[in-house]
C-alpha positions in Angstrom: -14.8 -18.3 4.2 -13.0 -19.7 1.1 -9.3 -19.9 2.1 -8.0 -21.1 -1.5 -7.5 -17.4 -2.4 -5.5 -16.7 0.8 -3.4 -19.8 0.3 -2.6 -18.6 -3.2 -1.9 -15.2 -2.2 0.5 -16.4 0.5 2.1 -18.9 -2.0 2.8 -16.0 -4.4 4.3 -13.8 -1.5 6.5 -16.7 -0.5 7.8 -17.4 -4.1 8.5 -13.8 -4.6 10.4 -13.4 -1.4 12.3 -16.6 -2.1 13.2 -15.3 -5.5 14.2 -11.9 -4.1 16.3 -13.4 -1.4 18.2 -15.6 -3.9 18.7 -12.5 -6.1 20.0 -10.5 -3.1 22.5 -13.4 -2.2 23.8 -13.6 -5.5 24.3 -10.0 -5.8 25.8 -9.8 -2.5 28.4 -12.5 -3.4 29.1 -10.7 -6.6 29.5 -7.4 -4.9 31.8 -8.9 -2.3 34.2 -10.3 -4.7 34.3 -6.7 -6.2 34.7 -5.0 -2.7 31.2 -3.6 -2.8 28.5 -3.6 -0.1 24.8 -3.7 -0.8 22.6 -3.9 2.5 19.5 -2.0 3.4 19.4 0.0 6.4 16.8 -0.1 9.2 15.2 3.0 7.8 15.4 1.7 4.1 13.9 -1.6 5.1 10.9 -0.1 6.8 10.5 2.3 3.8 10.4 -0.5 1.5 7.8 -2.4 3.5 5.7 0.7 3.8 5.7 1.7 0.1 6.5 -1.6 -1.8 5.4 -4.7 0.1 2.2 -3.1 1.5 1.7 -1.2 -1.6 1.8 -4.5 -3.7 -0.6 -6.5 -1.4 -2.9 -3.3 -1.5 -3.0 -3.6 -5.3 -3.8 -7.3 -5.3 -6.5 -6.9 -2.7 -8.0 -4.0 -4.7 -8.0 -6.1 -7.8 -9.6 -9.1 -6.3 -12.1 -7.0 -4.5 -13.2 -4.9 -7.7 -13.6 -8.0 -9.7 -15.7 -9.6 -7.0 -17.9 -6.6 -6.7 -18.3 -6.3 -10.5 -19.3 -10.0 -11.0 -22.0 -10.0 -8.3 -24.7 -10.2 -10.9 -27.5 -12.9 -10.6 -27.7 -13.3 -14.5 -24.1 -14.1 -14.7 -23.7 -17.0 -12.4 -25.5 -19.7 -10.4 -26.6 -19.2 -6.8 -23.7 -21.4 -5.6 -21.4 -19.3 -7.8 -22.7 -16.0 -6.2 -22.1 -17.5 -2.7 -18.6 -18.7 -3.4 -17.8 -15.1 -4.9 -19.2 -13.5 -1.8 -16.7 -15.5 0.4 -13.7 -14.3 -1.9 -15.3 -10.7 -1.8 -15.3 -10.7 2.0 -11.8 -11.7 2.1 -10.6 -9.3 -0.5 -12.3 -6.1 1.0 -11.3 -7.1 4.4 -7.7 -7.6 3.4 -7.6 -4.4 1.6 -8.7 -2.5 4.6 -6.1 -4.3 7.0 -3.3 -3.6 4.6 -4.5 0.0 4.2 -4.4 0.6 7.9 -0.9 -1.1 8.3 0.5 1.1 5.4 -0.7 4.5 7.0 0.4 3.3 10.5 3.8 2.3 9.6 4.1 5.5 7.5 2.9 7.9 10.1 4.5 6.5 13.2 7.6 4.8 12.1 8.7 6.3 8.6 7.6 9.8 8.7 9.4 10.7 12.3 12.5 9.8 10.4 11.6 12.0 7.4 10.8 15.1 9.5 13.6 14.8 12.2 15.2 18.2 12.5 18.9 18.6 11.5 21.3 20.0 14.0 21.9 23.6 13.5 25.7 23.3 12.5 24.9 20.3 10.1 26.3 20.8 6.7 25.3 17.3 5.3 21.6 16.9 5.4 21.4 13.5 3.8 19.9 11.9 6.8 17.4 14.6 7.3 15.1 14.4 4.2 12.7 17.3 5.3 15.5 19.7 5.9 17.3 18.7 2.7 14.1 19.5 0.7 13.6 22.7 2.3 17.3 23.8 1.9 17.6 22.8 -1.8 16.4 25.4 -4.2 13.4 24.1 -6.3 12.6 21.2 -4.1 10.7 23.2 -1.4 7.4 22.2 -3.1 8.0 18.5 -2.5 7.6 18.9 1.3 5.3 22.0 1.4 2.9 20.6 -1.1 3.8 16.9 -1.8 4.4 15.8 1.8 1.6 17.8 3.3 -1.0 16.4 1.0 0.3 12.8 1.1 0.2 12.6 5.0 -3.4 13.8 4.9 -4.8 12.1 1.6 -3.4 8.7 2.7 -5.7 8.6 5.7 -8.6 8.8 3.4 -7.8 5.2 2.0 -8.1 3.1 5.0 -11.2 4.9 6.3 -13.0 4.3 2.9 -11.6 0.8 2.6 -13.2 0.0 6.2 -16.5 1.4 5.1 -16.4 -0.8 2.1 -15.5 -3.9 4.2 -18.4 -3.0 6.6 -20.9 -2.7 3.8 -19.8 -6.2 2.3 -19.7 -7.9 5.5 -23.0 -6.4 7.0 -25.3 -6.3 4.0 -23.7 -9.4 2.2 -26.1 -11.1 -0.3 -28.2 -7.7 -0.4 -25.3 -6.6 -2.6 -26.3 -9.1 -5.4 -29.9 -7.8 -5.8 -29.3 -4.0 -5.1 -27.5 -2.2 -7.9 -27.5 1.2 -6.0 -25.8 -0.3 -3.0 -23.4 -2.4 -5.1 -22.4 0.8 -7.3 -22.1 2.8 -4.1 -19.8 0.3 -2.7 -17.7 0.0 -5.9 -17.5 4.0 -5.9 -16.1 4.0 -2.3 -13.7 1.2 -3.2 -12.3 3.2 -6.3 -11.9 6.2 -4.2 -10.1 4.4 -1.5 -7.6 3.0 -4.2 -7.3 6.5 -5.8 -6.3 8.1 -2.4 -3.7 5.4 -1.9 -2.4 5.9 -5.4 -2.0 9.6 -5.0 -0.4 9.3 -1.6 1.8 6.6 -3.1 2.9 8.5 -6.2 3.7 11.6 -4.0 5.7 9.4 -1.6 7.7 7.9 -4.6 8.6 11.3 -6.0 9.5 12.6 -2.6 11.7 9.6 -1.9 13.4 10.0 -5.3 14.1 13.7 -4.4 15.2 13.0 -0.8 15.8 9.4 0.0 15.3 8.1 3.6 18.7 6.4 4.3 
């Protein structure tokens, strides 16, 4: 398997993290002089990992995998070129499946329990209880009753389809180069996996905007 794309991805993530850390340090020093604080809570950190970090990696893996599937055409590149692209394709689709599972697992068993935590009966401030806050705020009930109910179910479609794509690519391998129907079927499943993740991510962004998890 070609490790160059993986090294490039790791380098890009490291560079982005370094820049973010430097910016956060600069803002923290600036805010400390103004008497302000800017720190992420444990819940906010996990929410950012679930929605932003894994989401960005998922997008990168999808872009690489889709480009690899689309370019698997004997008339476009040489035999050696096709073999090199197959190595990158296996890496791309496998990475996407792993990231998809990490995203839904962290969302379902780490972030979502905080979201749905019941508020005390005598609570007047529902800031720490997003589900209760949405249901208690006129005009925002649908974000839970429709948005979250759809999000938590639709999101699971993505890793299932992504795993199916990874299995097809790893199991059938070079057959994807000559079998157009198999290749188009794989591409369709790949796009559906991305679409399911996109819908879940969009709903999650709107829900977080309406009732942030703090």
